[in-house]
C-alpha positions as CSV (number, residue, x, y, z in Angstrom):
1,X,74.9,169.8,59.3
2,X,78.4,168.3,58.1
3,X,79.7,171.8,57.8
4,X,79.2,172.4,61.5
5,X,80.8,169.1,63.2
6,X,83.6,169.7,60.4
7,X,84.2,173.7,62.1
8,X,85.6,172.5,65.5
9,X,87.4,169.7,64.3
10,X,91.7,170.2,63.3
11,X,93.0,172.8,61.3
12,X,94.1,172.0,58.4
13,X,97.0,170.5,57.8
14,X,98.2,174.1,55.5
15,X,97.9,176.2,58.6
16,X,100.8,176.3,61.0
17,X,99.7,174.6,64.5
18,X,101.0,176.3,66.9
19,X,102.5,175.4,69.9
20,X,102.5,171.9,71.0
21,X,103.4,170.2,74.0
22,X,105.9,167.3,72.9
23,X,103.6,164.6,73.6
24,X,101.5,165.8,70.8
25,X,103.5,167.1,68.0
26,X,103.7,164.7,65.2
27,X,107.1,162.5,65.7
28,X,110.0,163.0,63.3
29,X,111.6,159.9,62.3
30,X,114.8,158.9,63.0
31,X,117.4,158.2,60.1
32,X,118.6,154.1,60.3
33,X,122.0,155.7,61.4
34,X,120.5,157.7,64.1
35,X,118.8,154.7,65.2
36,X,121.5,152.3,65.2
37,X,124.2,155.8,67.0
38,X,121.0,155.7,69.7
39,X,121.4,151.6,70.4
40,X,125.0,151.6,70.7
41,X,124.6,154.6,73.0
42,X,122.3,152.9,75.2
43,X,123.5,149.0,74.9
44,X,127.5,150.8,75.5
45,X,125.5,152.5,78.9
46,X,123.7,149.4,79.8
47,X,127.1,147.3,79.5
48,X,128.4,149.9,81.7
49,X,125.8,149.2,84.2
50,X,126.4,145.5,84.4
51,X,129.8,145.3,84.5
52,X,129.1,148.2,88.2
53,X,126.6,145.9,89.0
54,X,129.0,143.5,89.0
55,X,132.2,144.4,90.4
56,X,130.3,145.8,93.2
57,X,128.6,142.8,93.8
58,X,131.6,141.1,93.9
59,X,133.0,143.1,96.0
60,X,130.7,142.8,98.8
61,X,130.8,139.2,98.5
62,X,131.7,137.3,101.8
63,X,134.6,134.8,101.7
64,X,133.3,131.3,101.4
65,X,133.8,129.5,104.8
66,X,136.4,126.3,104.0
67,X,139.1,128.6,102.4
68,X,139.0,130.6,106.0
69,X,138.7,127.6,108.0
70,X,141.6,125.9,105.4
71,X,143.6,129.7,106.5
72,X,143.0,129.6,110.4
73,X,147.0,129.2,110.6
74,X,148.0,131.7,108.3
75,X,145.8,133.8,110.3
76,X,147.5,133.1,113.6
77,X,150.9,133.6,111.7
78,X,150.1,136.7,110.5
79,X,149.0,138.4,113.8
80,X,152.2,137.5,115.3
81,X,153.8,139.1,112.8
82,X,152.1,141.6,112.9
83,X,152.6,142.1,116.6
84,X,156.2,142.3,116.1
85,X,155.8,145.2,113.7
86,X,153.3,147.1,115.6
87,X,154.6,146.7,119.0
88,X,156.8,149.4,120.9
89,X,160.0,146.8,122.4
90,X,162.2,148.3,120.0
91,X,161.9,151.4,121.4
92,X,163.2,151.3,124.7
């Protein structure tokens, strides 16, 4: 009875397993150096992504309202200068 149950079970360790999908293959342990290198690369990737997210958020962030109210005079001056710069009065 026990021999019949053992027949259909897994092959012996000395027999080749043949082709198996990746998720069923036995895991190969990495050396400490390989693990450290992988973690270093992962940390670097995550830091770079964080920096990209931060700069993207800052570029779209609206300016505080208080500074816009305070700079109304500066905006008026800039508008006047722009009108002078873009006018065609000196061409005539």
